[in-house]
C-alpha positions, 0 to 999 in steps of 0.5 A, a space after each residue: 790455446 791450453 788444449 792446443 798445446 797438449 794436442 800438439 805434444 801427443 802428436 810429437 810424442 806419436 811422432 817420435 815414440 817409434 826410433 828408426 835411425 837413433 842419431 838422426 832422431 836425437 838431434 831432431 828431437 832436441 831441435 823440436 823440444 827447442 823450437 817447442 820451447 820458445 812457440 808453445 805455452 809451459 805446460 807443453 814444454 813441461 810435458 816435452 821436457 818430461 818425455 825427453 827425460 824418459 826417453 834418454 833414461 831408457 
């Protein structure tokens, strides 16, 4: 379970690492983070949350 959620986190980060349209990407990212928060374990959510903070701080 933990390995699976970690893999999903990596896939999520890879999919969102190259922004094309900023506003659409931000909206999509927010939706995904919310969905991941409910669907996946806490460890995965923490990774995604930190990644989101890192992305928005750039």
